[in-house]
C-alpha positions, 0 to 999 in steps of 0.5 A: 440373622438371615441365610441365603437358603429360604425355608424348604418347601414340601418336596418330592425328590429324585435320588442323586448320590454325591461325595464331598470333601471333609471341609464341605462336609463340615460346612454343610453340617454347620449350615444345617445347624444355623438353618435350625437356629433360624427356622426352628426345624432341624434338617439333615445336610442332605435335605438342604443340598438340593435347594442349595444346588437349585439356588446356585443354578438359578443365580448362574447367568452363564448357565442360563445363557447357555441353556437358552442357547441350547433350546433355541438351537434345538427348536 
């Protein structure tokens, strides 16, 4: 079985507090359980979310384009 999120690397984090709907919270808990089944290591959903957001941002071509345009216009 595979999931989109790869195994978490060692990391140093910055703190960010978010609130999510009960539905998203339950999905994150389920994802963490599947992650543990696949990688043999339990992680709290809060430890998975940063990598999920990073993967989302990396796959958002509109965001990449806008970011590049902003960098070019500020140069």
